[in-house]
Residue frames relative to the residue before (quaternion, step in Angstrom):
aa qw qx qy qz dx dy dz
X 1.0000 0.0000 0.0000 0.0000 0.00 0.00 0.00
X 0.6666 0.5049 -0.3168 0.4476 3.61 0.86 -0.92
X 0.6492 0.5081 -0.3218 0.4657 3.60 0.95 -0.82
X 0.6347 0.5256 -0.3288 0.4614 3.58 0.96 -0.84
X 0.6395 0.5218 -0.3174 0.4670 3.58 0.97 -0.87
X 0.6462 0.5315 -0.3159 0.4474 3.56 0.93 -0.91
X 0.6840 0.4901 -0.2899 0.4560 3.59 0.92 -0.83
X 0.7145 0.4390 -0.2550 0.4813 3.59 0.99 -0.80
X 0.3529 -0.7263 0.5088 0.2984 3.57 1.09 -0.67
X 0.6381 -0.4989 0.4087 0.4206 3.53 -1.32 -0.08
X 0.8418 0.0466 -0.0789 0.5320 3.56 -0.97 0.91
X 0.6867 -0.5167 0.2831 0.4258 3.54 0.85 1.00
X 0.7238 -0.4231 0.2417 0.4886 3.58 1.08 0.61
X 0.4830 0.6948 -0.4176 0.3309 3.59 1.26 0.01
X 0.7476 0.2667 -0.1706 0.5839 3.57 1.24 -0.40
X 0.1940 -0.7728 0.5963 0.0974 3.54 -1.09 0.73
X 0.3404 -0.7112 0.5751 0.2180 3.56 -0.98 0.84
X 0.0903 -0.8066 0.5840 0.0087 3.57 -0.79 1.07
X 0.4868 -0.6405 0.5113 0.3020 3.53 -1.14 0.66
X 0.3387 -0.6923 0.5970 0.2226 3.52 -1.22 0.62
X 0.1794 -0.8354 0.5173 0.0475 3.55 -0.37 1.29
X 0.6944 -0.4584 0.3541 0.4270 3.54 -1.32 0.25
X 0.6406 0.5261 -0.3348 0.4480 3.60 0.98 -0.77
X 0.5994 0.5431 -0.3586 0.4660 3.60 1.15 -0.56
X 0.6479 0.5258 -0.3162 0.4514 3.59 0.97 -0.87
X 0.6373 0.5138 -0.3231 0.4748 3.57 1.02 -0.78
X 0.6677 0.4899 -0.3033 0.4713 3.59 0.92 -0.84
X 0.5918 0.5556 -0.3635 0.4571 3.61 1.04 -0.72
X 0.6642 0.4953 -0.3011 0.4720 3.58 0.93 -0.87
X 0.6727 0.4938 -0.2969 0.4642 3.60 0.98 -0.81
X 0.6374 0.5340 -0.3225 0.4522 3.58 1.15 -0.57
X 0.4989 0.6975 -0.4152 0.3036 3.60 1.16 -0.54
X 0.7352 0.3993 -0.2824 0.4693 3.66 0.61 -0.91
X 0.6477 0.5332 -0.3200 0.4403 3.61 1.13 -0.59
X 0.7661 0.3470 -0.1683 0.5141 3.59 1.18 -0.54
X 0.3589 0.7788 -0.4623 0.2258 3.59 1.28 -0.07
X 0.6817 0.5031 -0.2981 0.4397 3.61 0.87 -0.92
X 0.6856 0.4668 -0.2756 0.4859 3.59 1.22 -0.42
X 0.3673 -0.7768 0.4395 0.2618 3.58 1.39 0.01
X 0.2055 0.7878 -0.5486 0.1903 3.57 0.94 0.89
X 0.4326 -0.6958 0.5167 0.2486 3.53 -1.04 0.84
X 0.6902 -0.4259 0.3717 0.4517 3.54 -1.35 0.06
X 0.6606 0.5116 -0.2994 0.4607 3.59 0.96 -0.85
X 0.6177 0.5367 -0.3362 0.4662 3.58 1.05 -0.76
X 0.6929 0.4686 -0.2741 0.4745 3.56 0.89 -0.94
X 0.6016 0.5418 -0.3541 0.4682 3.59 1.12 -0.60
X 0.6249 0.5321 -0.3260 0.4692 3.57 1.02 -0.79
X 0.6689 0.4951 -0.2936 0.4703 3.58 0.90 -0.90
X 0.6580 0.5206 -0.3116 0.4460 3.58 0.91 -0.90
X 0.6644 0.4965 -0.3054 0.4678 3.57 0.92 -0.88
X 0.6424 0.5162 -0.3206 0.4670 3.59 0.99 -0.80
X 0.6412 0.5200 -0.3246 0.4616 3.57 1.01 -0.79
X 0.6745 0.4951 -0.3020 0.4568 3.59 0.91 -0.90
X 0.7580 0.3786 -0.2119 0.4870 3.58 0.93 -0.85
X 0.3609 -0.7644 0.4627 0.2670 3.58 1.32 0.00
X 0.4637 0.6243 -0.4760 0.4106 3.53 0.83 1.11
X 0.5481 -0.6152 0.4365 0.3613 3.61 -1.12 0.48
X 0.3769 -0.6719 0.5884 0.2455 3.53 -1.32 0.47
X 0.1700 -0.7569 0.6234 0.0975 3.55 -0.95 0.92
X 0.0823 0.8116 -0.5699 0.0990 3.58 -0.76 1.02
X 0.3817 -0.6875 0.5669 0.2457 3.52 -1.26 0.50
X 0.5812 0.5762 -0.3621 0.4461 3.59 1.29 -0.10
X 0.3128 -0.8024 0.4816 0.1625 3.57 -0.21 1.27
X 0.5681 0.6065 -0.3946 0.3921 3.61 1.12 -0.48
X 0.5559 0.6117 -0.3946 0.4013 3.60 1.16 -0.48
X 0.6151 0.5708 -0.3571 0.4102 3.60 1.07 -0.60
X 0.6315 0.5157 -0.3307 0.4753 3.59 1.25 -0.27
X 0.4667 0.6740 -0.4477 0.3571 3.60 1.25 -0.11
X 0.2259 -0.7595 0.5978 0.1218 3.57 -0.99 0.83
X 0.2530 0.7700 -0.5356 0.2370 3.57 0.40 1.26
X 0.3018 -0.7261 0.5835 0.2032 3.56 -0.98 0.79
X 0.7715 0.3865 -0.2650 0.4303 3.55 -1.13 0.61
X 0.7557 0.2652 -0.2060 0.5623 3.58 1.21 0.25
X 0.2547 -0.7363 0.6102 0.1438 3.53 -1.08 0.85
X 0.1299 -0.7974 0.5879 0.0408 3.56 -0.81 1.02
X 0.0399 -0.8013 0.5963 -0.0271 3.55 -0.81 1.10
X 0.3532 -0.7202 0.5599 0.2076 3.55 -0.94 0.93
X 0.3236 -0.7652 0.5251 0.1844 3.57 -0.96 0.83
X 0.7802 0.1588 -0.1478 0.5867 3.57 1.28 0.05
């Protein structure tokens, strides 16, 4: 079962597991002052950093993220 899951991926290949690299940690720290007023968590900033590195959009249910003024990341609300 585990091997089959590994071959298909999560959600039939619709999601990809990515490593969190040292450069992501540095960007998370740099995002802190830019996102402080929005009370983003460490996990929120990690999500943004990974999206910026991989040049993919961020999907979120938190509408306040759409008010973020960040370059290098596209933010889309899912509801």
